[in-house]
Steps between C-alpha positions, in 0.01 A plus 500: 500500500773742594689404190191575286463842664871567458479403130201733453690781667805434284281488190336830592837661573636369168198641315538838671872501422443420132217748456592788728609838372847621586560848639663599174204377295262681733703825475509474120124433490428797726729724295317392184162570658619839625627587153167399342309702763716804441449474122125459547482793740700715259263409218198576722650838596543584134142402422375698800694809394355470148147463636546794738631714213200404288264579789666835552448582134133399522455713815657802326262448208202468736606819682523683168152377399360603834652846477357539148152406621526729801609790274198436280270495801646821636455662158134397495451633851651838403281513192189431708601774743530749216162395359342538842641854535368589154153358582490692830589823320225433240253420778589821684454705180160341440394571859602866454292521179200344681539748787520790256191375313313445826597845620396652169166309505442574873493126584621386840744205500528261792 
């Protein structure tokens, strides 16, 4: 029984010895993985920079469009203000004419 257990232990140790990774192999593998990760990160940074540059261009374009629309709206508002001033002046003139006519016709206005 002990011999069987000892043989199993020796077999397991032999398997581990044949299939285990040496420190050098592990270091080389880690260095390879680190290199791949660095390359991938560098590529991702480049893609991110390109996307950010594209987004910045789109935001500048959107800002320009917004400013154009706001300028148009402000122009319309100023035009409406001028029209309102003109209509008030016309209304005041008509009221003066009505007052003069009422005064001339001896009609009392309320």
